VMD Tcl script that draws the C-alpha trace (Angstrom):
set ca {
  {0.00 0.00 0.00}
  {1.37 3.36 -1.00}
  {0.66 6.39 1.21}
  {-0.33 9.66 -0.42}
  {2.57 12.07 -0.84}
  {0.86 14.84 1.17}
  {0.46 12.49 4.13}
  {4.14 11.45 4.09}
  {5.23 15.11 3.87}
  {2.85 16.09 6.69}
  {4.16 13.31 8.95}
  {7.80 14.20 8.26}
  {7.11 17.91 8.82}
  {5.33 17.17 12.11}
  {8.25 15.04 13.28}
  {10.81 17.75 12.47}
  {8.69 20.47 14.09}
  {8.28 18.37 17.25}
  {12.06 17.98 17.56}
  {12.63 21.70 16.93}
  {9.93 22.69 19.45}
  {11.48 20.46 22.12}
  {14.96 21.88 21.45}
  {13.56 25.43 21.59}
  {11.77 24.77 24.87}
  {14.96 23.30 26.35}
  {16.99 26.36 25.23}
  {14.49 28.91 26.59}
  {14.14 27.20 29.98}
  {17.85 26.37 30.40}
  {18.73 29.52 32.41}
  {15.86 29.01 34.85}
  {16.76 25.37 35.44}
  {20.37 26.39 36.06}
  {19.36 29.18 38.46}
  {17.10 26.87 40.45}
  {19.84 24.27 40.72}
  {22.34 26.93 41.80}
  {19.99 28.22 44.51}
  {19.37 24.70 45.82}
  {23.10 23.97 45.96}
  {23.85 27.27 47.70}
  {21.04 26.76 50.23}
  {22.35 23.27 51.01}
  {25.90 24.71 51.31}
  {27.18 22.37 48.60}
  {29.74 24.87 47.36}
  {31.82 22.38 45.39}
  {28.72 21.44 43.39}
  {27.66 25.08 43.05}
  {31.11 26.01 41.69}
  {30.41 23.85 38.65}
  {27.65 26.28 37.67}
  {29.72 29.45 38.09}
  {32.11 31.09 35.64}
  {35.72 30.38 36.63}
  {36.66 33.91 37.75}
  {33.85 33.91 40.37}
  {34.47 30.46 41.84}
  {36.98 31.48 44.52}
  {34.58 33.94 46.19}
  {31.55 31.67 46.03}
  {31.47 31.03 49.79}
  {31.07 34.79 50.43}
  {28.22 35.26 47.97}
  {24.67 35.48 49.20}
  {25.11 35.29 52.94}
  {23.11 34.48 54.94}
  {22.18 31.34 53.04}
  {18.86 31.10 54.90}
  {17.65 33.83 52.54}
  {18.30 31.52 49.59}
  {15.40 29.28 48.77}
  {13.85 28.25 45.51}
  {10.60 30.02 46.41}
  {12.44 33.37 46.78}
  {13.88 33.25 43.26}
  {12.47 36.07 41.12}
  {12.80 35.99 37.35}
  {13.64 39.17 35.46}
  {12.47 40.38 32.09}
  {14.07 38.99 28.96}
  {14.55 40.65 25.63}
  {14.51 38.78 22.35}
  {18.32 38.91 22.30}
  {18.36 37.37 25.79}
  {16.25 34.50 24.48}
  {18.61 33.96 21.56}
  {21.66 34.09 23.83}
  {20.15 31.80 26.47}
  {20.51 34.52 29.11}
  {18.27 35.54 32.02}
  {18.59 37.66 35.19}
  {17.42 36.45 38.57}
  {17.01 38.08 41.96}
  {16.77 36.58 45.41}
  {13.77 38.27 47.02}
  {15.02 38.40 50.62}
  {18.72 39.12 50.13}
  {18.40 41.27 47.00}
  {21.29 39.45 45.30}
  {21.06 39.56 41.52}
  {22.77 37.14 39.17}
  {22.73 36.42 35.45}
  {22.67 32.96 33.95}
  {23.80 32.34 30.39}
  {23.85 28.92 28.76}
  {24.16 26.95 31.96}
  {26.61 29.18 33.87}
  {26.33 32.03 36.37}
  {28.11 34.78 34.45}
  {27.55 37.86 36.65}
  {26.27 38.66 40.10}
  {25.73 41.66 42.30}
  {25.44 41.56 46.06}
  {22.75 44.10 46.84}
  {23.73 45.80 50.09}
  {21.81 49.03 49.53}
  {18.76 47.90 47.59}
  {19.51 50.24 44.69}
  {20.21 47.76 41.88}
  {17.43 48.00 39.27}
  {15.60 44.79 38.56}
  {12.50 44.52 36.39}
  {10.09 41.65 36.70}
  {7.69 40.70 33.94}
}
mol new
graphics top color blue
foreach p $ca { graphics top sphere $p radius 0.5 }
foreach p [lrange $ca 0 end-1] q [lrange $ca 1 end] { graphics top cylinder $p $q radius 0.2 }
display resetview
């Protein structure tokens, strides 16, 4: 039995689109998954595991970041606004609600952070 050409093309197109949609979803949610994992590791004081998620130049000072760690919990993680370029780059900013610490995740790594001592760092939420 021979399938109609339109049906074969539709099935192949659907398969390709499903793979692309899954890859796109994974790319868009990658920073948030990384941030949540980082917060969990910091809260549990697993610094050696948390260092794996941080850019190399920040790893030495990791133990001094975000104290007190009681303020770090997954429920306190606030997600910042993202531009289209942020989506393409796999980048997102996060803020810890209680401590005010702000950090940026890009493609699975913490690339910047700011310890907010004065409460004057701008952070926009969606």
